[in-house]
C-alpha positions, 0 to 999 in steps of 0.5 A: 909915452902917454896913457889914457885912463877911464875914470868914471861915467860922465853922469857921475859928475854933476855939471859945474862941479869938480872931483878929485882923482888919483891917476898913478900918483898924480892928483887931478881935478876933473871939472865938468862944464855942460858936457865938456870935461877938463883936467888940471893938477889938483893942488893949488900952487900957492897953498897946497890945497885941493882945487877940486874942493873949490868953486867952478866958474863955468862962464870963465872956464876957471876953478877957484882955490877954496883957501885964498881964492886964486882962480886957475884957467881950466884950459891953460892952468895959468892963475887968473888971480893972485895970490897964486903966480905959478900955473898948475898942469893941464891934462887932456880930458875927453868923454868916450862912450859916456866915460871920462878919460884923462891922458897922463904922460907916464913921466908925470905919474912917476 
């Protein structure tokens, strides 16, 4: 079972930036590129660092870990550069009536 969570207004997140959210115990990085939003696991699989504190690469649709510079695809969660070799989870993110919504499977939040 999945649940959609309304988090905040889209205008509260500047384009080209990321914000951390805790959704039922699941740490998620919400990234805005233009008027599109992406949601991936917020913890780097290499160094246990918050990805939402890293640099967003808009043209590549990636976010870079601030500690060792591994970049992760916002669409697949796959690492694009070393040293990370394991993907982070991705979640469905949409904008509904100007609010960012992220869908998390109930089992992921346990």
